[in-house]
Each structure stands twice: as C-alpha cells, then as structure tokens.
C-alpha positions as CSV (number, residue, x, y, z in Angstrom):
1,M,0.2,-0.3,-0.4
2,L,1.1,3.5,-0.8
3,K,2.6,6.0,1.8
4,N,2.7,9.6,1.6
5,I,5.5,10.8,3.8
6,S,6.5,14.4,4.6
7,A,9.9,16.2,4.5
8,K,10.9,16.0,7.6
9,Q,10.3,12.0,8.0
10,L,12.6,11.6,4.4
11,F,15.6,13.8,6.3
12,E,15.1,11.4,9.7
13,M,15.4,8.1,7.0
14,M,17.9,10.1,4.9
15,E,20.2,10.1,8.8
16,R,19.8,6.4,9.5
17,A,22.7,4.2,8.6
18,E,19.8,1.5,6.8
19,E,19.3,0.8,3.4
20,L,17.0,3.4,1.8
21,A,16.4,4.2,-2.1
22,L,15.4,8.4,-3.0
23,I,13.9,8.6,-6.6
24,D,12.9,11.3,-8.5
25,V,11.0,10.8,-11.4
26,R,10.9,13.5,-13.3
27,E,12.5,14.1,-16.5
28,E,16.5,14.8,-17.0
29,G,15.9,18.8,-17.7
30,D,13.7,19.5,-14.5
31,F,16.2,17.1,-12.1
32,G,18.8,18.9,-13.4
33,M,17.4,22.0,-12.2
34,A,16.1,21.5,-8.3
35,H,16.3,18.2,-6.6
36,I,17.3,16.3,-2.9
37,L,20.9,15.4,-2.8
38,L,21.2,11.7,-2.3
39,C,18.1,11.2,-4.9
40,A,18.9,9.2,-8.1
41,N,17.4,10.4,-11.1
42,I,15.0,7.6,-12.7
43,P,12.9,8.8,-15.3
44,L,9.1,8.1,-15.8
45,S,9.7,7.2,-18.7
46,H,12.5,5.1,-18.1
47,L,11.5,3.3,-15.2
48,E,10.7,0.1,-16.0
49,I,14.1,-0.4,-17.6
50,R,16.4,1.2,-15.1
51,M,14.9,0.1,-12.5
52,P,15.6,-3.8,-12.4
53,D,19.2,-2.6,-12.1
54,L,19.4,0.2,-9.7
55,V,17.0,-1.0,-7.2
56,P,17.3,-4.8,-7.3
57,R,15.6,-5.3,-4.3
58,K,12.4,-5.7,-4.4
59,A,11.7,-4.6,-0.7
60,T,14.3,-1.9,-0.7
61,P,12.4,0.9,1.4
62,I,11.1,3.4,-1.7
63,V,10.9,6.9,-1.6
64,I,9.8,8.4,-5.7
65,C,9.6,12.0,-5.7
66,D,9.2,14.8,-8.8
67,E,8.6,19.0,-8.3
68,D,4.6,18.5,-6.5
69,G,4.2,14.4,-6.0
70,V,1.8,14.1,-9.5
71,D,4.3,11.8,-11.3
72,A,5.8,10.0,-8.3
73,Q,2.3,8.8,-7.0
74,I,1.7,7.1,-11.1
75,A,5.5,6.1,-10.7
76,A,4.8,4.2,-7.3
77,Q,1.6,2.5,-8.5
78,K,4.3,1.2,-11.4
79,L,6.8,0.2,-8.6
80,E,3.9,-1.4,-7.2
81,L,2.9,-3.5,-9.8
82,F,6.1,-4.5,-10.5
83,G,6.4,-6.1,-7.2
84,Y,8.4,-3.3,-5.1
85,T,6.6,-3.5,-1.8
86,D,7.8,-0.7,1.0
87,V,6.9,2.7,-1.6
88,S,6.5,6.1,-0.2
89,V,5.6,9.0,-1.9
90,L,7.2,12.6,-0.9
91,E,4.3,14.9,0.0
92,G,5.0,18.1,-2.3
93,G,8.0,17.0,-3.4
94,V,10.9,19.0,-4.2
95,K,8.7,21.9,-3.6
96,E,7.7,20.7,0.0
97,W,11.7,19.6,0.8
98,G,13.0,23.6,-0.1
99,K,9.8,24.7,2.7
100,A,10.9,22.9,5.1
101,G,14.3,24.1,4.8
102,F,16.5,21.2,3.2
103,E,18.9,21.9,0.8
104,I,18.3,22.1,-2.8
105,F,20.9,21.1,-5.4
106,S,21.5,22.0,-9.3
107,G,23.3,19.8,-11.5
108,L,23.9,16.1,-12.2
109,N,26.3,13.6,-10.1
110,V,26.1,16.6,-7.8
111,P,27.6,14.1,-4.9
112,S,30.4,12.9,-6.1
113,K,30.6,16.6,-7.5
114,A,30.9,18.4,-4.3
115,F,33.2,15.5,-3.6
116,G,36.1,16.4,-5.8
117,E,35.8,20.2,-4.2
118,F,36.7,18.2,-0.7
119,I,38.9,16.2,-1.7
120,E,41.0,19.7,-3.1
121,H,40.5,21.1,0.3
122,A,41.2,18.7,2.1
123,Y,44.7,17.1,0.7
124,G,45.9,20.4,-1.4
125,T,45.9,18.3,-4.6
126,P,48.2,20.5,-7.0
127,S,46.9,22.1,-9.5
128,V,47.9,24.2,-12.6
129,S,46.1,27.0,-14.2
130,A,45.4,26.4,-18.4
131,E,47.9,29.3,-19.2
132,E,50.8,27.5,-17.1
133,L,49.9,24.1,-19.1
134,K,50.6,26.0,-22.8
135,A,53.7,27.4,-21.0
136,M,54.9,24.7,-19.8
137,M,54.0,22.6,-23.6
138,D,56.2,26.2,-25.4
139,N,58.9,25.6,-23.4
140,K,58.9,21.9,-24.4
141,E,59.0,20.9,-20.5
142,D,59.2,17.5,-19.7
143,I,55.1,16.7,-19.3
144,I,52.1,13.9,-20.0
145,V,49.4,15.0,-19.9
146,L,46.6,12.4,-19.2
147,D,42.8,12.9,-19.7
148,S,40.4,11.1,-16.8
149,R,37.2,10.9,-19.3
150,P,36.2,8.4,-21.6
151,M,37.5,8.1,-24.9
152,S,33.8,8.8,-26.1
153,E,34.0,12.1,-24.4
154,F,37.8,12.2,-25.8
155,N,37.1,11.7,-28.9
156,V,34.6,15.4,-28.9
157,M,38.0,17.3,-27.2
158,N,40.8,16.6,-26.1
159,I,43.7,19.3,-24.6
160,P,47.0,19.3,-27.4
161,T,48.8,16.1,-27.0
162,G,46.2,14.3,-24.1
163,I,45.9,10.7,-23.8
164,D,43.1,9.3,-22.8
165,M,43.6,7.3,-19.6
166,P,39.8,7.1,-17.9
167,G,39.6,7.1,-14.3
168,A,40.9,4.3,-13.1
169,E,42.8,3.4,-15.6
170,L,45.5,6.2,-14.4
171,V,47.4,3.9,-11.9
172,H,46.9,0.8,-13.6
173,R,48.4,2.2,-17.0
174,V,50.5,5.3,-15.9
175,Q,53.5,3.4,-15.8
176,D,54.0,2.1,-19.0
177,T,53.5,5.3,-20.3
178,D,56.8,6.9,-22.3
179,I,57.9,9.0,-18.7
180,S,60.9,9.2,-16.7
181,S,60.6,9.8,-13.5
182,D,61.3,13.5,-14.2
183,T,58.2,13.6,-16.1
184,T,55.5,15.8,-14.9
185,I,52.1,14.1,-14.9
186,V,49.3,16.6,-15.8
187,V,45.9,15.5,-15.4
188,N,42.9,16.8,-16.9
189,C,39.1,16.0,-17.5
190,A,36.0,18.7,-19.0
191,G,35.3,20.6,-15.9
192,R,37.1,19.8,-12.3
193,T,36.3,17.0,-10.9
194,R,37.7,13.9,-12.8
195,S,41.0,16.3,-12.9
196,I,41.4,16.4,-9.1
197,I,40.2,12.9,-8.7
198,G,42.4,11.3,-11.3
199,A,45.8,13.2,-10.3
200,Q,44.7,12.5,-6.7
201,S,44.6,8.9,-7.3
202,L,48.6,8.6,-8.6
203,I,49.6,10.7,-5.5
204,N,47.7,8.1,-2.8
205,A,48.8,5.7,-5.1
206,G,52.3,6.6,-4.6
207,V,53.3,7.8,-7.9
208,S,57.4,8.9,-7.4
209,N,56.7,11.7,-10.3
210,K,55.0,15.5,-9.8
211,V,51.2,15.2,-10.3
212,V,48.7,17.9,-11.0
213,A,45.4,18.6,-12.1
214,L,44.6,21.0,-15.0
215,R,42.4,23.6,-13.2
216,N,39.1,23.8,-14.9
217,G,39.8,21.1,-17.3
218,T,39.4,21.2,-21.2
219,M,36.7,24.1,-20.2
220,G,39.7,26.1,-18.5
221,W,41.6,25.6,-21.3
222,H,38.7,27.1,-23.7
223,L,38.5,29.7,-22.1
224,A,42.1,31.1,-21.7
225,G,41.9,31.4,-25.9
226,F,43.5,28.2,-26.6
227,K,42.5,25.9,-28.7
228,L,41.0,22.1,-27.8
229,E,41.7,19.1,-30.2
230,H,39.1,17.1,-31.3
231,G,38.3,13.9,-33.4
232,M,41.4,12.6,-31.6
233,D,42.1,8.8,-30.9
234,R,44.9,8.1,-28.9
235,P,44.4,5.2,-26.4
236,P,46.3,4.3,-22.7
237,P,49.2,1.7,-23.6
238,P,48.5,-2.3,-22.7
239,V,49.5,-3.2,-19.0
240,S,52.6,-4.8,-19.0
241,S,53.8,-7.7,-15.8
242,A,56.4,-4.8,-14.5
243,G,53.6,-2.3,-15.0
244,H,51.0,-4.3,-13.6
245,K,53.6,-5.2,-10.0
246,K,54.3,-1.5,-9.4
247,A,50.6,-0.7,-9.9
248,L,49.7,-3.0,-7.4
249,T,51.6,-2.1,-4.5
250,G,50.3,1.1,-5.2
251,A,46.9,0.4,-5.4
252,E,47.0,-1.9,-2.2
253,A,48.2,0.9,-0.2
254,A,46.1,3.2,-0.9
255,A,43.5,0.7,-0.7
256,K,45.5,0.0,3.2
257,K,45.4,4.1,3.6
258,F,41.3,4.5,3.4
259,G,40.4,0.9,4.7
260,V,39.1,-1.1,2.3
261,N,37.5,-4.6,2.5
262,K,38.7,-7.9,0.9
263,I,35.4,-10.6,-0.1
264,K,36.6,-13.9,-0.9
265,Q,34.6,-16.0,-3.5
266,E,32.4,-18.0,-0.5
267,T,31.2,-14.8,0.8
268,L,30.0,-13.5,-2.2
269,D,27.9,-16.4,-2.0
270,Q,26.8,-16.3,1.1
271,W,26.0,-13.0,0.5
272,R,24.1,-14.3,-3.3
273,D,21.8,-16.7,-0.9
274,E,21.0,-13.0,0.7
275,Q,19.6,-11.1,-1.3
276,Q,16.0,-10.4,0.1
277,E,17.5,-9.1,2.8
278,R,19.8,-6.7,1.3
279,T,20.8,-5.2,-1.4
280,L,23.8,-6.7,-3.8
281,C,25.4,-5.1,-6.5
282,I,28.5,-6.6,-8.3
283,L,30.5,-4.1,-10.4
284,D,33.0,-5.0,-13.1
285,V,34.8,-1.9,-13.3
286,R,37.1,-2.8,-16.3
287,T,37.5,-1.4,-18.9
288,E,34.1,-2.5,-21.6
289,E,36.4,-4.7,-23.9
290,E,37.2,-6.4,-21.2
291,F,34.0,-6.7,-20.1
292,K,32.5,-8.3,-23.5
293,I,35.5,-10.6,-23.3
294,S,34.7,-12.1,-20.4
295,H,32.6,-11.6,-17.0
296,I,30.8,-12.6,-13.9
297,S,28.1,-13.2,-14.8
298,D,25.5,-11.7,-12.5
299,S,27.1,-8.9,-12.3
300,R,27.1,-5.1,-14.2
301,H,29.7,-2.9,-16.0
302,A,30.7,0.5,-14.3
303,P,33.9,1.3,-15.3
304,G,35.6,2.8,-12.5
305,G,36.8,6.3,-13.0
306,Q,33.1,6.7,-13.9
307,L,31.0,4.9,-10.9
308,V,32.8,6.6,-8.9
309,Q,31.9,10.3,-11.5
310,A,28.8,9.4,-11.2
311,T,27.5,6.9,-8.5
312,D,23.9,7.3,-9.2
313,V,24.1,6.1,-12.2
314,Y,25.0,2.5,-11.7
315,V,23.6,2.6,-8.1
316,A,20.5,3.9,-6.4
317,T,20.1,2.7,-3.1
318,Q,22.0,4.0,-0.4
319,K,24.5,1.5,2.2
320,A,23.8,-1.1,-0.7
321,R,26.6,-4.1,-0.6
322,V,28.6,-2.8,-3.5
323,V,31.3,-5.9,-4.3
324,L,33.9,-4.2,-7.1
325,V,35.2,-6.8,-9.7
326,D,39.1,-6.8,-11.5
327,D,41.2,-9.7,-12.1
328,L,43.6,-7.3,-12.2
329,M,42.7,-5.8,-8.6
330,V,44.2,-2.4,-9.6
331,R,41.3,-0.6,-10.5
332,A,39.2,-2.6,-7.6
333,L,41.3,-1.3,-5.3
334,M,40.9,2.5,-6.2
335,T,37.5,2.6,-7.0
336,A,36.8,1.4,-3.4
337,S,39.3,3.1,-1.9
338,W,37.3,6.2,-3.6
339,L,33.5,4.7,-3.0
340,M,34.7,4.3,0.4
341,Q,36.0,7.9,1.0
342,L,31.7,9.2,-0.3
343,G,30.7,6.7,2.4
344,W,27.2,5.8,1.4
345,C,27.5,2.5,0.3
346,E,29.5,-0.6,1.9
347,V,31.8,-1.4,-0.6
348,Y,34.1,-3.9,-1.1
349,V,36.9,-5.7,-3.4
350,L,36.7,-9.6,-4.8
351,E,39.7,-10.7,-3.8
352,T,39.5,-14.1,-5.0
353,G,38.6,-12.3,-9.0
354,F,36.3,-14.6,-11.5
355,E,38.0,-17.9,-9.0
356,G,34.6,-20.4,-9.5
357,Q,32.6,-18.2,-10.5
358,A,29.7,-18.5,-13.4
359,M,30.9,-16.8,-16.7
360,S,29.0,-15.3,-19.2
361,S,30.7,-13.1,-22.4
362,G,29.2,-10.7,-25.3
363,Q,26.9,-7.6,-24.5
364,R,24.6,-8.1,-21.2
365,I,20.8,-7.2,-21.6
366,A,19.8,-5.5,-18.6
367,P,16.6,-7.4,-17.4
368,C,13.0,-4.8,-17.7
369,F,9.7,-5.0,-16.9
370,G,6.8,-5.4,-18.6
371,L,8.2,-5.4,-22.3
372,E,6.2,-7.8,-23.9
373,K,7.5,-8.2,-27.3
374,Q,4.6,-10.5,-28.4
375,K,2.2,-8.3,-28.1
376,I,4.2,-5.9,-30.3
377,N,3.9,-5.0,-34.4
378,F,7.6,-4.7,-35.7
379,V,8.3,-3.2,-38.7
380,T,11.3,-3.5,-41.1
381,P,13.2,0.6,-41.6
382,R,11.6,-0.4,-45.6
383,E,8.2,-1.0,-44.2
384,A,8.5,2.1,-41.4
385,L,9.5,4.3,-44.5
386,N,6.6,3.1,-47.0
387,A,3.9,3.8,-43.8
388,Q,5.2,7.0,-44.0
389,E,5.1,8.1,-47.2
390,S,2.0,6.6,-47.0
391,G,1.0,8.5,-44.3
392,A,2.1,7.3,-41.0
393,T,3.7,9.3,-38.3
394,I,7.6,8.0,-37.5
395,V,8.1,9.3,-33.4
396,C,11.5,9.0,-32.7
397,L,11.7,8.6,-28.7
398,D,15.3,9.0,-28.4
399,K,17.3,11.4,-25.7
400,S,16.4,15.0,-27.6
401,L,19.8,15.3,-27.8
402,S,20.6,12.1,-30.0
403,C,17.7,13.1,-31.1
404,R,19.1,16.7,-32.3
405,E,22.2,14.4,-33.9
406,K,20.4,11.9,-36.4
407,H,16.9,10.8,-36.8
408,P,14.8,9.3,-39.4
409,K,13.5,12.4,-41.6
410,G,10.4,13.8,-41.3
411,A,10.3,12.5,-38.1
412,W,8.6,13.1,-34.9
413,F,10.8,13.7,-31.2
414,S,8.5,12.8,-28.3
415,I,9.1,12.0,-24.4
416,R,7.7,8.7,-23.7
417,S,5.9,9.8,-20.4
418,K,4.5,12.7,-22.2
419,L,3.3,11.0,-25.1
420,T,-0.4,10.0,-25.3
421,K,-0.5,13.7,-24.2
422,D,1.0,14.3,-26.8
423,I,-0.4,12.6,-29.9
424,K,-3.8,14.4,-28.1
425,R,-2.8,17.6,-28.1
426,N,-1.0,17.8,-31.7
427,E,-4.3,15.5,-32.9
428,I,-2.6,13.3,-34.5
429,S,-4.5,10.5,-35.7
430,T,-2.7,8.6,-38.2
431,P,-0.8,5.3,-37.8
432,L,2.1,5.4,-35.0
433,I,5.8,3.9,-36.0
434,F,8.1,4.1,-32.7
435,I,12.0,4.6,-33.3
436,S,14.7,4.9,-31.0
437,T,18.4,3.9,-30.5
438,D,17.4,1.6,-27.3
439,I,14.8,-0.9,-29.2
440,K,13.1,-1.3,-25.3
441,I,11.8,2.7,-24.8
442,S,10.1,1.8,-28.1
443,I,8.6,-1.4,-27.1
444,M,7.4,0.8,-23.8
445,A,5.9,3.2,-25.3
446,A,4.1,0.6,-28.1
447,L,2.3,-1.2,-25.2
448,D,1.3,2.1,-23.6
449,M,-0.6,3.6,-26.8
450,K,-1.0,-0.3,-28.1
451,D,-5.0,0.7,-27.9
452,F,-4.2,3.4,-30.3
453,P,-7.1,3.1,-32.7
454,A,-4.8,3.6,-35.8
455,G,-1.8,1.2,-35.1
456,V,1.2,1.0,-33.3
457,S,4.6,0.1,-34.7
458,V,8.4,-0.2,-33.4
459,V,10.8,-0.7,-36.1
460,E,13.2,-3.7,-35.8
461,G,16.6,-2.8,-35.3
462,G,16.1,0.7,-34.1
463,I,18.1,4.0,-35.3
464,N,21.5,1.3,-35.9
465,A,19.1,-0.6,-38.2
466,W,17.8,2.7,-40.2
467,E,20.9,3.7,-40.5
468,A,22.5,0.3,-41.8
469,A,19.1,0.4,-44.0
470,G,21.2,3.3,-46.0
471,L,17.8,5.4,-45.3
472,T,17.2,9.2,-45.0
473,L,18.4,10.8,-41.0
474,E,18.6,14.4,-40.9
475,G,20.0,16.3,-37.3
476,G,18.2,18.9,-35.7
477,L,15.4,19.1,-33.3
478,N,12.6,20.2,-36.6
479,N,9.3,18.4,-35.5
480,V,8.9,18.5,-31.8
481,L,5.6,16.9,-29.7
482,S,7.3,16.9,-26.6
483,V,8.9,20.3,-24.9
484,P,12.7,18.5,-24.8
485,N,13.6,18.6,-20.9
486,D,14.6,15.1,-20.9
487,V,18.6,16.4,-21.3
488,Y,20.4,18.6,-18.2
489,L,22.1,20.2,-21.2
490,R,25.8,20.6,-21.1
491,A,28.0,23.5,-21.5
492,Y,29.1,21.7,-24.6
493,D,25.5,20.6,-25.3
494,R,24.8,24.3,-26.0
495,E,25.3,25.1,-30.1
496,D,25.3,29.2,-29.1
497,P,29.5,29.4,-29.0
498,V,28.2,32.9,-26.3
499,E,25.9,31.0,-24.2
500,V,28.3,28.0,-24.6
501,E,31.6,30.3,-22.5
502,K,29.0,31.5,-20.5
503,A,27.7,28.2,-19.7
504,M,31.3,27.2,-19.3
505,N,31.6,30.1,-16.3
506,D,28.8,29.3,-14.3
507,Y,29.3,25.8,-14.4
508,L,32.7,26.1,-12.9
509,N,31.0,28.8,-10.8
510,W,28.8,26.1,-9.5
511,E,30.9,23.4,-8.7
512,L,33.6,25.0,-6.8
513,G,30.3,26.3,-4.6
514,L,29.5,22.6,-3.5
515,V,31.7,22.0,-0.3
516,E,29.5,24.9,1.2
517,Q,26.7,24.2,-0.2
518,I,27.3,20.2,0.5
519,A,27.1,21.5,4.5
520,R,24.1,23.1,5.0
521,P,20.7,20.9,5.8
522,G,20.0,18.3,3.6
523,G,23.7,18.1,2.2
524,M,26.1,15.5,2.9
525,K,29.4,14.9,5.4
526,F,32.7,13.2,3.9
527,E,35.6,12.1,6.1
528,V,38.7,12.8,6.1
529,F,41.7,10.5,6.8
530,P,44.9,10.8,8.1
531,D,48.6,9.8,6.8
C-alpha cells in the first residue's frame, strides 16, 4: 500500500544507517534544475528499464519524488505492480523539501562533484592553470597530459598531446606510458572533478612523479583562448607485467589507507543467498572491451572512474553492498578507495577475482519490467519508410540530444511519459511508428499506446537498423511533440558559442561553491582520512 511521508520524515530516514532508495522521476532537465542531493534520477519514461538494475531488491525502502507529487504517484503505483513492497511518496515533492528548510541542489552527479571539491581542499591536490600548462608546452618541458574521461568524451575534444586514460585506468596504466622520473604528469577532464580525483589517485598510489590536475580542464583551456583538438583517438597503453606489479603495490597501499575491505568467493556466494534481505551490486570496473570478452554472469559493467564520478547512475540504493570486480585488482582497489571516502555504500573488493565464478561473454542484456515483445507489431526500416510516405507518423523516442544529432527524416521527437498527451494535443490520428536507439523504450511506448485506434508499430533494430539500411537521416529538432526537457544541457551541448562560454563559467563557479552548499541541512559530510 502506498504511503505518503513528509520532508522531515524523509530527512530522518536519510540520517539512518539503513538501505534507502530515493528516486526522482522527473525528466533529467527538470531534475538538474532543482533536486534533493541523494536522489537518483530515474525518469518515469525509463522506470521499467532502469529500476531492475538500480534498485534490484524488491523490499528496499523506496521514496519517490518529483516537483509536486503528481508523477510520483504514477511511478509509485507502477513500482507496486512490479512487486516492490515498501514504496512511499514525498508529500509536495521537492518544493516541500525546500520549504521545510532543507537544501535543494542543481546539476547532475552532485555528491561526486562536491566530493571532488572536498578532496582538493582536504588534501591540497596540486593543480596548474591552462596558462601555466600552455607555457610548459611552449617551453618543451618534460610533461605528459592524461585525460581521465572515457574515450567517447575524449573524441569530442581534448587538450593537445593528451592521451586518454579514464579514471580507474590511471594508476593501472601510468607506469607503461613514455615517462621518466622527471616527467610531470598533468591530469585533466572537462571541468574539475575527474581532474582532481585522477591526480589524487596517482598521488595516493605513491607515484613518484610530480602530479598536478589541470584546473578547470578543457573548459579552462577553452576559456583561456587556447585551441582544443577534436576527433582524436589516443588510447592508453597496454599493461606490462612490470607495470602491473608496480601499480598493484600502489593500489594496495591506497586501499589500506582508506580501509578497503576484501572478500573471498565464499562470502560473495553467501551474500548472493541474502539478496532478499540486503541489496547486492556486483560491479565490474574494468574497460568495456574486457567486460565483453568475459565477465561474472551476475555482474554489471561500471568503469571505475565513471562510477566515482556518477555513483548514482550505477547504484540507487544507499547503504547497499557493492562488490567491485577486476581480475588484475588495481582498478577495483583504487575505485573502492574512493567509494569508501564517499561513504554512502558498503564497498568491498573481490580478492579471488574470477575464480569459481559463473562467467559470461558479450554484451549484457539488462532486465526490464513489462517487456512483452510478443504483443508488438514490428516493421523493418523500409516498411516504416513506406508507411510514412503513405501518411504514418514516425516518432523518435531517443534523448533529445541524440535526436538533434540524427533521426529519420520527417520523424517527430517525443518523450515516452508525455506521449499520450502529445498525440492528443497535436490531434494526430495516423498510424504511429516508434523508433529509438534502445528498442526497449519503443516497445514500452507501443505497449502504452496499444489501444490507439490507428495502430502502433516499432521499427525492428531501431535507429541503427535505419542507418544500416541506408535510409535518410537528418539532424536538428525540427518536429517536436514534447518540450525537450529530458536532458540537462552541459556547456558543450549548447549550439551558440556565446552561450557555451557563459555556461562554462557558470558551471565552474557552481562547482566551486558546492563545498559550502553541501554543508547545509540536506547536504552530506565526507570523512578526512589521516596520513
């Protein structure tokens, strides 16, 4: 039975050392404008798709919120249908949280970003400005620039000469780069967090070189008037036996300092048996390529650097048991050392690696509630195009940024949770054909609209199949059914150069202010670990 709780009651729940999943079901754009700090954002549009992974235990205490409580009620009712047994709705939503005197935050992945600022203040992480780095380059000093973001971000823009080495890979691979004992290591990201955490990781692991973070990352470089590279592909080096041995020694030292706990296969098996009582998340922190080759069957991929940067994207249950997996140990130990300092989950490293584990290969197929493919009419891309030419309406359900980049020519953009109202408001009575990169969202939309008089279909294979068939794609949000509030725009997502630079400055100022903001009621505290 659904329960309503007040802001004060929620605050008291969050103060207890017990499991709790606090879920904000608004679209990301609205969530990013104002939300409760420890909320995970799972939009109503993606509830069936993301809940099985992010809140796997059906008895987990869950509190649903939104701006005012309307969509939260819909989401809570769905969760009960999925079998969740302890679901509450925050009365009055985020508005009432603020009225009760608790802090409201803007932005995404705020706990991790505030944590980065805390680390810089607490440990004095050294940094250099864009101007200082440019002078070092011009003077041909012995430096190496390591970019701690995923390759997908590196491809978009990077500091000249930079090598991509995502977060958890830094300690793992730095020994195999072309450096000497005199080389200064400069770690950068797009802004601040991953630069700081990346640099401090190398310092914590005892790397003897001088290590600095690039202050304000690629944003700071751009704002200083320097040119970025675009479309580069500089992957990190492979790991040698000697490099791994040295990296493991450093990672073990860091793990010991921050109290990382290790478990063996027997303990993990016992915890698997206890999943009705405690949430268990087994996260593989290696690269995606390694994960696809072979991984523990009930693990999920969560690259270590991104897990620290955006913990709420991978785990929504506070105080969950989180077991990190890495057959070479370095990345699991370093990632665990950071999650221990973040302090909101129980984190462990599986020291027995893959020994005795059931293994799988290839892309993991994520679970989804209510996915009834047999009730859907699938069409090929060519059939969809022919139907469109005969008057059918193709609706693209990808994120608005993805739709802006490419979608079938003439398709309309909509958000699944707004779809029924969008169709009615625009008086669309033609057959509907749904398409998306993730076919699950199209199927769920078709199930939502199964009684639509003109009929609904789903494009088999989605956008990728459309493109593979050589059919026309176009860019821009030309035909919009829903207000595109599904994405919280980053600085680089904006199209006007003036807006880009303003957004960069606003973001950097916002990030710098997080340490003060997070100390207020409704924030959180981080622990300082003595040397």
